[in-house]
N, C-alpha and C positions, 0 to 999 in steps of 0.2 A: 506746616499749615499754619496761616494767617486767618483770624478771625476779626473782622472789622465790626463794631458795634458804632452807630451814631448817637452822638447825646439826645437827639429827640427821641430813641428809641427807648432809652433809659427810664425806669421807673424808681420810687425810692423803696420799692417792696423787695425785701432779702429774706431769703427762706433757709432753715437748714431742714437737711433730708436725710433720711436712713432708709436704706433698702436691705433688703434680706435676699441673697443669692439662693440659688438652688441647692448650694452646699452647705446653706447655714450660716456664712458668714455675714455678718452687717456693714455695710460701707456706708459712711457718712460723706455729705457733701453741703456746700453752700451755693446758694443760688439767687441770681438776680433777674428779677422779671423784666421783661422788656414788653413794650405796648401792643397789643393784640387785639385783633377782632373781637367786638362784643359778640359775634356770632360762635366763636369757640366757646364750647362748655369747659367748666373747670371742677368738677367734683373732686373730692380727695382722691378717690382711687383712679382718677384718669384726667389729669390736668394737662390739656392740649395747648396750654398758653406758651408763648415763645419765651426763651429764657436761655441765660448762660450758666451752666452747673459746673463748678469747680470741685471734682471728687477728691476728696483728702487723703493724704498719704498715712501710711499706717503709723510710721516713726515719730517721736516727738520732734526730732532734728528737722526732717523734712516739712513738718506743719509748721514748725517756726521759722523756716525759711518762706515758707508759702506766706504766712503772716506779715513777714518784713516786706516780702514783694508788694503786697497789698498795701502796706502803711507807707512803703516808696512811691508808689502810684499816686496815692493821697497827697503826698507833700507835693509831688510834680503838678500833679491838678491845681492844688491851691496858689502854686506859685508860677503858673502859667501866665502869659501874656492875656490880660483880661478883655482884649478885643478880638481874641481868637475864637473860633467855633460858632455855632448856631444854637438857638434855644428851640 
């Protein structure tokens, strides 16, 4: 699966989520919100806005690997050619 998100869709809003499954397990995620229509409502219990959500692994090792991947992406964003992309 490939997910393409254009820079114009990104916001600076990052959230931490916790959801309890029907088995009682609590899952955590980090989420970056995307620009959404103002017609969408977003009460805490039913946020319909667009977002990219990364559900976190249980193990410390896999969480660290995910964090390192995000850090590598940040480094590559900062070092990318300045004339590429759109605002």
